[in-house]
KEKE-540952 format. One line per 8 residues: number of its first residue (from 0); their letters; for each residue z negated, y negated, x of N, C-alpha, C. Coordinates in Angstrom, 1 decimal. Layout:
NUM	A	Z,Y,X,Z,Y,X,Z,Y,X ~ ...
% end
This chain:
0	MKEIPTRR	20.0,-90.8,11.5,19.0,-91.6,12.3,19.5,-91.6,13.8 ~ 19.6,-92.7,14.4,20.1,-92.8,15.7,19.0,-92.4,16.7 ~ 19.4,-92.1,17.9,18.5,-91.6,19.0,17.7,-92.8,19.5 ~ 16.4,-92.6,19.8,15.5,-93.7,20.3,15.8,-93.8,21.8 ~ 16.1,-95.0,22.3,16.3,-95.1,23.7,15.0,-94.8,24.5 ~ 15.1,-94.2,25.7,13.9,-93.8,26.5,14.0,-94.6,27.8 ~ 12.9,-95.1,28.2,12.8,-95.7,29.5,13.3,-94.8,30.6 ~ 14.2,-95.2,31.4,14.7,-94.4,32.5,13.6,-94.4,33.6
8	RIPFVTDV	13.4,-93.2,34.1,12.3,-93.1,35.1,12.5,-91.9,36.0 ~ 12.0,-92.1,37.2,11.9,-90.9,38.2,10.4,-90.6,38.1 ~ 10.1,-89.4,37.6,8.7,-89.0,37.5,7.8,-89.4,38.7 ~ 6.7,-90.0,38.5,5.7,-90.4,39.4,6.2,-91.7,40.1 ~ 7.4,-91.7,40.7,7.8,-92.9,41.5,7.9,-94.1,40.6 ~ 8.6,-94.0,39.4,8.7,-95.1,38.5,7.3,-95.6,38.0 ~ 6.5,-94.6,37.7,5.2,-94.9,37.2,4.3,-95.7,38.2 ~ 4.4,-95.3,39.4,3.7,-96.0,40.5,4.2,-97.4,40.7
16	LELPEMTR	5.5,-97.5,40.6,6.1,-98.9,40.8,5.9,-99.8,39.7 ~ 5.8,-99.3,38.4,5.6,-100.1,37.3,4.2,-100.3,36.9 ~ 3.3,-99.5,37.4,1.9,-99.7,37.1,1.3,-101.1,37.3 ~ 1.6,-101.7,38.4,1.0,-103.1,38.5,1.5,-104.0,37.4 ~ 2.8,-103.9,37.0,3.3,-104.8,35.9,2.6,-104.4,34.6 ~ 2.5,-103.1,34.4,1.8,-102.7,33.1,0.4,-103.2,33.0 ~ -0.3,-103.2,34.1,-1.7,-103.6,34.0,-2.0,-105.1,34.2 ~ -1.2,-105.8,35.0,-1.4,-107.2,35.2,-0.8,-108.0,34.1
24	TPLGFCER	0.4,-107.6,33.7,1.1,-108.4,32.6,1.7,-107.5,31.6 ~ 0.8,-106.9,30.8,1.3,-105.9,29.7,2.3,-106.6,28.8 ~ 2.1,-107.8,28.4,3.1,-108.5,27.5,4.4,-108.6,28.2 ~ 4.4,-109.0,29.5,5.7,-109.1,30.2,6.4,-107.7,30.3 ~ 5.6,-106.7,30.5,6.2,-105.3,30.5,6.8,-105.0,29.2 ~ 6.1,-105.3,28.1,6.7,-105.1,26.7,7.9,-105.9,26.5 ~ 7.9,-107.1,26.9,9.1,-108.0,26.8,10.3,-107.4,27.5 ~ 10.1,-106.9,28.7,11.1,-106.3,29.5,11.7,-105.1,28.8
32	MVREYGDV	10.8,-104.3,28.3,11.2,-103.0,27.6,12.1,-103.4,26.4 ~ 11.8,-104.5,25.7,12.6,-104.9,24.5,13.9,-105.4,25.0 ~ 14.0,-106.2,26.1,15.2,-106.7,26.6,16.1,-105.5,27.1 ~ 15.5,-104.5,27.8,16.3,-103.5,28.3,16.7,-102.4,27.3 ~ 15.8,-102.1,26.4,16.0,-100.9,25.5,16.1,-101.2,24.0 ~ 15.8,-102.4,23.6,15.8,-102.8,22.2,14.5,-102.8,21.5 ~ 14.5,-102.9,20.2,13.3,-103.1,19.4,12.4,-101.8,19.3 ~ 13.0,-100.7,19.5,12.3,-99.4,19.4,12.7,-98.6,20.6
40	CAVPIPGA	11.7,-98.2,21.4,12.0,-97.4,22.6,10.8,-96.4,22.9 ~ 11.2,-95.3,23.6,10.2,-94.4,24.0,9.8,-94.8,25.4 ~ 8.5,-94.8,25.7,8.0,-95.1,27.1,7.1,-94.0,27.6 ~ 7.7,-93.0,28.2,6.9,-91.9,28.7,6.0,-92.3,29.8 ~ 4.8,-92.0,29.7,3.8,-92.2,30.8,3.1,-90.9,31.0 ~ 2.8,-90.5,32.2,2.2,-89.2,32.5,1.0,-88.9,31.5 ~ 1.2,-87.8,30.9,0.1,-87.4,30.0,0.3,-87.8,28.5 ~ 1.3,-88.7,28.2,1.5,-89.2,26.9,2.9,-89.6,26.6
48	QNFMVHDV	3.3,-89.5,25.4,4.6,-90.0,25.0,4.3,-91.2,24.1 ~ 4.7,-92.4,24.6,4.4,-93.6,23.9,5.7,-94.2,23.3 ~ 5.6,-94.9,22.2,6.7,-95.6,21.6,6.3,-97.0,21.4 ~ 7.3,-97.9,21.8,7.1,-99.3,21.5,8.0,-99.7,20.4 ~ 7.4,-100.3,19.4,8.1,-100.8,18.2,7.9,-102.3,18.0 ~ 9.0,-103.0,18.1,9.0,-104.4,18.0,9.8,-104.9,16.9 ~ 10.0,-104.1,15.9,10.8,-104.5,14.7,9.9,-104.4,13.5 ~ 9.8,-105.6,12.8,8.9,-105.7,11.7,9.3,-104.7,10.5
56	DVLQKVFV	10.6,-104.5,10.3,11.1,-103.6,9.2,10.7,-102.2,9.5 ~ 10.8,-101.8,10.8,10.3,-100.4,11.1,8.8,-100.3,11.0 ~ 8.1,-101.3,11.4,6.6,-101.2,11.3,6.2,-101.1,9.8 ~ 6.9,-101.9,8.9,6.7,-101.9,7.5,6.9,-100.4,6.9 ~ 8.0,-99.8,7.3,8.3,-98.5,6.8,7.3,-97.5,7.3 ~ 6.9,-97.6,8.6,5.9,-96.6,9.1,4.5,-96.7,8.6 ~ 4.0,-98.0,8.6,2.6,-98.2,8.3,2.3,-98.5,6.8 ~ 3.3,-98.9,6.1,3.1,-99.3,4.7,3.7,-98.3,3.8
64	DQASS	5.1,-98.2,3.9,5.8,-97.4,2.9,5.5,-95.9,3.1 ~ 5.5,-95.4,4.3,5.2,-94.0,4.5,3.7,-93.7,4.3 ~ 2.8,-94.6,4.5,1.4,-94.4,4.4,1.1,-94.3,2.9 ~ 1.8,-94.9,2.0,1.5,-94.8,0.6,2.2,-93.6,0.0 ~ 3.0,-92.8,0.7,3.6,-91.6,0.2,2.7,-90.5,0.1
% end
């Protein structure tokens, strides 16, 4: 399994700078993450580790195939 790309950030500074984009245009933020990091990426936000998954095959494996196991 290959390593999941992680959003590059400077703690607190990056979060403050990206917060307006995340809240005003969440779809634009997601599109930028896909462009910069690919279909699956980790998006650390203070207090939580989030993953963005934009690949239908991965979603199928996680939510359908593994759920039925």
